C-alpha positions, 0 to 999 in steps of 0.5 A: 741302425745299429748292426749287432747286439749291444749292452744291456746295460747302454742299448742303442736306441734307434728309432724306425725312418719311418718316423714322422718329423715330429720325434714325440710320435715313435717307437724306439728299439734296441738290441741287446743280448736277450732279443729287442727293447721296445720303448716310447720315445715321449718316455725314455725313463720310464719301463721298456718292454723286451721281446725274443729276435723271432717275435721281433722279426715275425712283428716286421714281417707282418706289418709289412703285409698288405692289409685289408680294411677292418671291416671287409670280409674274409675272403 
């Protein structure tokens, strides 16, 4: 995984170490000065999303929380 922001014109894309063995089932991310770029690994030449570094950190924190099943009642 890249250590710091890369050039927005030539970002260093990476995939999660939790990605499946099939290279077509993943999203890729890249750190750039304006935040984090996110794209579909199946379509690397298509559009990507740009989110702030804070939004990316909050997203990562939220996916690491234990989750209840969708149909369960809140406690």
